C-alpha positions as CSV (number, residue, x, y, z in Angstrom):
1,X,169.5,112.5,-25.2
2,X,169.3,110.0,-28.0
3,X,170.8,110.8,-31.4
4,X,170.3,109.4,-34.9
5,X,172.7,109.4,-37.9
6,X,172.4,111.3,-41.1
7,X,171.2,108.2,-42.9
8,X,168.5,107.5,-40.4
9,X,167.3,111.1,-40.6
10,X,167.3,111.0,-44.4
11,X,165.1,107.9,-44.3
12,X,162.8,109.4,-41.7
13,X,162.3,112.7,-43.4
14,X,162.4,111.5,-47.1
15,X,165.3,113.6,-48.2
16,X,168.9,112.9,-49.3
17,X,171.8,112.4,-46.9
18,X,173.6,115.3,-48.6
19,X,170.7,117.6,-48.0
20,X,170.8,116.6,-44.3
21,X,174.5,117.5,-44.2
22,X,173.8,120.9,-45.6
23,X,171.1,121.5,-43.1
24,X,173.4,120.5,-40.3
25,X,176.2,122.8,-41.5
26,X,173.8,125.7,-41.8
27,X,172.6,125.2,-38.3
28,X,169.0,124.6,-39.4
29,X,168.4,121.5,-37.3
30,X,168.0,122.3,-33.6
31,X,170.3,120.5,-31.2
32,X,172.6,119.0,-33.8
33,X,176.2,118.3,-32.7
34,X,179.4,117.6,-34.6
35,X,181.3,114.6,-33.3
36,X,184.5,114.5,-35.3
37,X,183.5,114.0,-38.9
38,X,180.0,112.8,-38.0
39,X,176.8,114.7,-37.3
40,X,174.6,113.7,-34.3
41,X,171.0,114.6,-34.8
42,X,168.6,114.5,-31.9
43,X,166.1,111.7,-32.3
44,X,163.2,114.0,-31.6
45,X,164.4,116.8,-34.0
46,X,161.8,118.0,-36.5
47,X,162.5,118.3,-40.2
48,X,163.2,122.0,-41.0
49,X,161.0,123.9,-43.5
50,X,162.5,123.9,-47.0
51,X,163.6,127.5,-47.5
52,X,165.0,126.9,-51.0
53,X,163.3,128.8,-53.9
54,X,160.4,126.7,-55.3
55,X,158.7,129.2,-57.6
56,X,161.7,129.7,-59.9
57,X,161.6,133.4,-59.2
58,X,164.5,135.0,-57.4
59,X,164.0,137.8,-54.9
60,X,166.0,140.9,-55.9
61,X,168.3,142.2,-53.3
62,X,168.3,145.8,-52.3
63,X,171.7,146.3,-53.9
64,X,170.4,145.5,-57.4
């Protein structure tokens, strides 16, 4: 399997390297592997859907 770096994925998907790191640590990119201090992202991995809040409205939890 071929892998790309965080920088290559950031350029490919049009998002920041830091955001890619967060997606990797959250396990949101399929097939990602940690090699020491470096993330290895499969070359054919798809950009995950942005699950962050976009409307500015927060969903209330059941506890509130």
